[in-house]
N, C-alpha and C positions, 0 to 999 in steps of 0.2 A: 508580686505578692503585695497585698495591702493590709494592715492592720489597725486595731484600735485599742486602746488601755483605758479602763475606767473603774470607778470605785463603786462598789455595791452597797447597800445599806447594811451598816454594821462594820465597815471598813474594810472588807475584803477586797482584793484587787482582781479584776477579770481581765482576761486578754482574749480579744477574737481576731482570727485571721482568715483570710481566703485568698485563693490564687489558684494557679495550675495544680493539678493534683499532684504531679511528681513532686513538687516543692511542698506541698502542705503535708503529704503522706511522709515525708522524709523528717519532720520536725513534730508530728502530732503521732499519737498511739492509735493505728487503725484497727478497726476490728477485722476478723477473718473475712476474706472475701472482697474487702474493700477495692483494692487494685483492681479486681476482675470486673467490678460494677463499673468503675470509671473507663475502664478499656472497652467495655460492651457499649457504653454511651457513646464514647468518641467514633467507635466503628459505625455507628448508625449516623454519623454527621453532625452530632451535637457539640457545641463548644460547653465543656464541663470546667466548672469551677468546684474546688473543694473548700469547705469551711470547717474550721476547727476552732475550739474554746477551751478556756479553763485558766487555771493559775499560771502566770508567766512561765513558771518552769515545768508544768505538766499540762500540755495541750491534748484534748483528746478529738477526734474527727466526730464533728456534728453531722455531716451529710454532704451531698453533691448537688448542685444547681446545674442543671442541663438546659443550655439555651439553644433555641433553634434559630439558626439564619440561613436557611436554604437559598439557594442562587436563584436569581430570576429566571423566568420561564423562557426567555429568549438568550439566556448566556451561552447555551449549547450551540444554538445557531451561529451566535456572534463568533464563537471560537473557530466553529467549522468555515465560516466565511473568510475571517483572518487567515487561516491555513492555507485556503485556496488562493488568496492573495500574495502568499508568500511569506507571511509575517507569523513568526514563531511567538506563542503564548506561553508565558511562565506564570506560576502563582507563586507568591511570596506572602507568607501568614504568619502571625504568632501562634496560631493553633497547633494543637498537637499534631503528630504526622497522621495518625489514624483518621482525626477529623478532616484534615487537609486532603488525605487521599480519598475519603468519601466524596467530599464536595467536587474534587477534581474529576472523578470517575462521572460524576453526574453532568458535568459540562464538557465532556469529551477529552480531558487531559489525563490520558493513561500512560504516561511515561513514568519513569523512576522518580522516587522521593529521595532528596539529597539528605545523606545521614546527618545526624545532629554534629555540632562543631562548626571550626572555621569554614567559610566557603571557600573552594579550591580558587588559586589564583589563575590556574590554567584552564578555567571553565568554559565548555562549549554549550551552547544554548540547547542543543539536541541530547546533552547527556542526563539532563534531569528536567522533569515537566513541574515539579513541585518543591518548594523550599519552606519547610515548617518549622514552627518554634524559633522563627528568627525575630531578632531585635529591631528597633528603629535604624541602628548603625548598620545591621545586616542589609538592610534593604538598599541602603546608599552605597555600600561596598559591591553588592551585587551589580548594581547599575553600573558602577565604576569598573568592574571587570569586564563585563560585556562591551563596554565601550574600549576598552583597552584592546580586546581581540578584535576590534574593526568594526564592531556592529554599531547600528543607529538604535538607540533604545527608546521607547515611548513608555512611561511609568503611570499607571492609574491607581489613584490612591483618594481617600476622603478624610483621614485624620491629621491631626497636629504631629503626629510622630511619622507621617508619611512625608513631611515637608522636605527634608534634607534630599530624599531620593527623587522627589518631584523637580526640585530645583536642578540637580545634577543631570537628569535625563535630558537628551535634546528636545524631546516633547514630554512635558509634564501634564498630565491631564487630570483634573479634579472633576469629581461628579457633582451632580447638581445639589446634593445634599451635604457638600464637604464642608469641614470647617473654614473659617475665614482665613486662618493661618495656611492651610491647603491650597485655597484658592489663590492665596497671595503668591505662593511658591510656584504654582503651576504656569505653565504657558498658554493653556486652554482650559475653559471651563465650561463644561456641559450644562446646558441650560434646562433640558428635559431629563425625564426619568430614564433610567438604562443607559447603555453603553452604545447604542446605535449610533451617537454623533461621532464615536471613534471612526466606524467604517466610512461616514459620509467626509470626515476631514481626510482620511487617507486617499480617497478616491478624488476630491477636489485638488488635494496636493500633487497626485500625479497627473491629473489633467493640466495643471498649471506648468508641472514639469515639462511635460510633453510640448505645449505652446512655447515655452521658452527654448526647448531645444530645437524644435522647429524653425524659430525665429533665428537662432544662431546658426543653425546649418543652412539655411537661406542666405544669411549674410556673408558665410564664410564662401559659399558657392559664388555668390555674386562678385565678392571682391576678388576672388581668383580668377574668375572669367574676364572681368574687364582689366586687370593688371597684365594678364598674359595675352589678351587680345591686342592691347595697346602696344605691347612688346613685338608680338608677331608683325602687326600692321607696320610698324616702324622699320622693322628689318626687311619686310617684303618690298613695301612701296617707298621707304625712303621718307615718308611724312607720318604726320600723326593721323590715325584712322577715325577719330574722333574730335571734333572741336569741342572747346569747352561749353558752348551752349548746348551742344547735345549730350553732354556728359551731365550737366544741369538736369535736363529734361529727363533723362534716365533716371537720376538718383530721385527727383521729386515722384515721377509714376511708380517707381520701385518701391519708395517709402509708402504709399498708400496702400499698395499691394501687401505689404509686410505688415502693416498695422492691422488690415482686415483679418490676419491670421489670429489675432487675439479673440476674435468671435467664432473661430472655425469649431466645426464639430470634432471633438477629439475623443479617442478611446483609451481610457486609463490603461496604462500597462498592467500586465499579469502578475509581475513580480516587483519588488522594490527597486526604484531607481537610484542612479549614482553616477555624477558628473565624471564623466572621461573625455576630457577635453582633447587630448591627444587623439584618441579615436574619431572624435567627432570631427576634428580638424581634418584627418584622413578621409573621412567619409566625404566633408564638403569639397575636399580636393579632387576626389574621384568625380563628383557631380560636375565641379567646375571644369576639369579637363573635357569631360564629355560635352558639355555646353561649349567650350572651345572649339572642339572638332566640329560641331554644327556650324558655328560662326565662320570658321575657316572654309567650310565647304560651301556655304552660301556666297561668301566672299570670291571663292575660286571660281564659281559660276558666273558672277558678276563680272569679274576681271577676264577670265579666259573664254568664255562662251558668249558673252554678251558685249565685252570689250567697253566696260565703263570706265570713265575717267576718276580721279580720285574723289571729286566731288560727290557723284553719284556713288561711288563706293561707300563713302562716309553715310551717306542717307540708307544705304544697304546694310551696312554694319549697325547702324541705330536701329533699324526693324528688326534685324536678327537678334540683337540683344535683348529687345523688349520682349519679343515673342518667345525667345527659347526660356527667359526667366519665367513666363507663365509656365512652361513645361516642367522647370526645376521646381516651381512652386506647389505644382501638384503631385509631383512625384516625392518631394521632400516630406510633404505634410502627413504622409501615410506611411508606416513601417511596413505594410502589407501591400499588396497591388494598388496602383492609385485609384482603381474604380471600387475599391473595398468598402469606402465610406462616402456619404454624400457631403460635398463642401456646404459650408454656411452661406445663406444668401448674401451677406456682406461680401464674402470672399468672392462670389461669383460676380456680383455687381462690380466690385473693383476691378477684376479681371476683365469685364466688358468695357468699363471705363478706359481702361489703361490701354487695352488694344484699339478703342476707337479713336482716343487722343493721338495715338502714335502713327495709325494709319492715316488719320485725317492730315497731320503736320506733313508726314511724308508724301502723300498724293498731292496735296495742295502747294508743296514747296515752302511752307512755313518755317523759317530758320533753317532751311537746308534745301538741297536742290530735290526737286521734284522727281519721283519715280512712278511708272504706269501703274494703274490701280492692279492690273494682271500680276505684275510682279510682287507687289505688296501681298496679294491673295495668295499667291504661290508660295511664299515665305512663310505666311501664317498657316497654311496647310501642311507644310514641310515640318514645322515646329510641333504641330499636333501629332504628326507620326512621329517624329523623333522622341516626344514624351513616353512613348510607349516602347522604344528601343531602349530608352534611358531606365525606364522602370524594370526591364529585364536585367540591366546591368546592376541596379540597385539592390535589389533583393538578397543576391548571395553575397555582395559587399556588405550590407548592413548585417546580414546574419553573421559573417565572419570577424566582424567588428563588434559586435554586440550591442549594435544600435536597436533600442528596442521602444 
């Protein structure tokens, strides 16, 4: 409620007040049927203000002001798209419950309206879709309650009274027409009309998450493979299966391949992401152990079938690691089958360069003992076949661990 008191000509004092109908009707003498008029207007989606005037001790209702503030034409589609992405949308407004329910229905929020009063501390997002008649501090408290229950909260607002909630939320979003206070408190400011930028931000965030997750998964897979292969090689041969120079070459070529993943074509996940580093480590361990099995089989053929000495086994271990990293890169980059999406041109170019450099060094005997070109080609072909075997193992493992 707001009010003004002024002196009329002749010395009389006049008081004028405006505010929510429930507040004004409680202090002014309303004519019969006034409350029903306000209710009917609110039911049509209008923001209703009541105005009363008179002497300070005897106010009379002067009338109602019905303000039309309909939702944007794209709001319903936005709510639908957010729901499809696993994001629950809630409305928090200072409007009356009838006005809020009408607007919520227009945009597809058909859930229950939270009753007036304190917001429940044990609130779950699916319990209510609309919070009406809330004060600025209620919006702040709503964000806090949702966060305490383990949810990541994005808050969208435009006014100075939204600033505390915008600052509290993990992602405060100020619309393009927001006040400077709201923009300062928000973590993201939309630069164009409407809320389509929210969808773009969610998709971009999920794409970034997927790329970081793939890079992390590849790093875990690679580290487990190399450490375990060095251990197995030392136990079996009594000598280091890789020289320091070979390890440096493996790391350099692997880094170029890993960096190219930042340009890869990525499918944003269908539901919100969360870091589960324990499960991610276990997934990397599964892929690493699978890669170890491949390398051990290659070395077994070289040792027991071809009778290679330790120097040639080292070269064979080098090409096996480089080639199996190609296999794990293409299986790890896709949560579905490895052929479900097309890799980026940079990733393919990095793979070709990686394989070409490793094969040339192994065949020419640069920094290592030379191997026949047929052996290198056969190892590359075996790695390509192994990628599909590893892909078949990956699907149920990732599904069980919730890697998406």
